[in-house]
C-alpha positions as CSV (number, residue, x, y, z in Angstrom):
1,X,100.3,100.3,91.2
2,X,101.9,99.0,94.3
3,X,104.3,96.6,92.1
4,X,105.3,100.0,90.2
5,X,106.2,101.6,93.1
6,X,108.6,98.9,94.4
7,X,110.0,98.7,91.1
8,X,110.8,102.5,91.2
9,X,112.1,102.2,94.6
10,X,114.6,99.4,93.8
11,X,116.0,101.8,91.2
12,X,116.2,104.2,94.0
13,X,113.9,107.0,93.1
14,X,112.1,109.0,95.7
15,X,108.6,108.4,95.7
16,X,106.1,110.6,97.8
17,X,103.1,108.1,99.0
18,X,100.4,109.1,100.7
19,X,98.1,106.7,102.2
20,X,96.2,105.6,105.4
21,X,96.9,101.8,104.9
22,X,99.4,101.0,107.0
23,X,100.2,97.5,105.5
24,X,101.1,99.6,102.4
25,X,103.1,101.8,104.1
26,X,105.1,98.8,106.1
27,X,105.5,97.1,102.5
28,X,106.7,100.3,100.8
29,X,108.0,103.2,103.0
30,X,111.9,103.7,104.1
31,X,111.0,106.6,106.0
32,X,107.7,107.7,107.2
33,X,105.9,111.2,108.4
34,X,102.6,110.9,110.1
35,X,100.5,114.0,109.5
36,X,97.3,115.3,111.3
37,X,95.7,118.7,111.2
38,X,98.4,120.0,108.5
39,X,101.2,119.2,110.9
40,X,103.7,116.1,111.2
41,X,103.1,114.5,114.3
42,X,106.3,112.2,113.7
43,X,108.8,111.4,111.0
44,X,111.5,108.6,111.0
45,X,112.0,105.1,109.7
46,X,109.7,102.5,110.9
47,X,111.9,101.2,113.2
48,X,112.8,104.6,114.8
49,X,108.9,105.4,115.0
50,X,108.3,101.9,116.7
51,X,111.1,102.6,119.4
52,X,110.6,106.1,119.9
53,X,106.7,105.4,121.0
54,X,107.2,101.9,122.0
55,X,104.6,100.5,119.7
56,X,105.2,98.0,117.2
57,X,101.7,97.9,115.6
58,X,102.1,100.5,113.2
59,X,98.1,101.1,113.0
60,X,98.1,101.8,116.7
61,X,101.0,104.2,116.5
62,X,99.2,106.1,113.8
63,X,95.9,106.4,115.5
64,X,97.7,107.2,119.1
65,X,99.6,110.2,117.3
66,X,96.4,111.7,115.5
67,X,94.2,111.4,118.5
């Protein structure tokens, strides 16, 4: 499945991908929205989120934002 998503992404297709597995997010996503309790807590590229929240580890960033 992940390889198919990568292939479609390479073709320029827009894909909405929902997961709690941050390794998959880092591998597949150009832009990320972190949602908790029905609200977007953060949105942007991985680089933007890491810089804005001063956290390089995406899993730590996720848990900080949803706590």
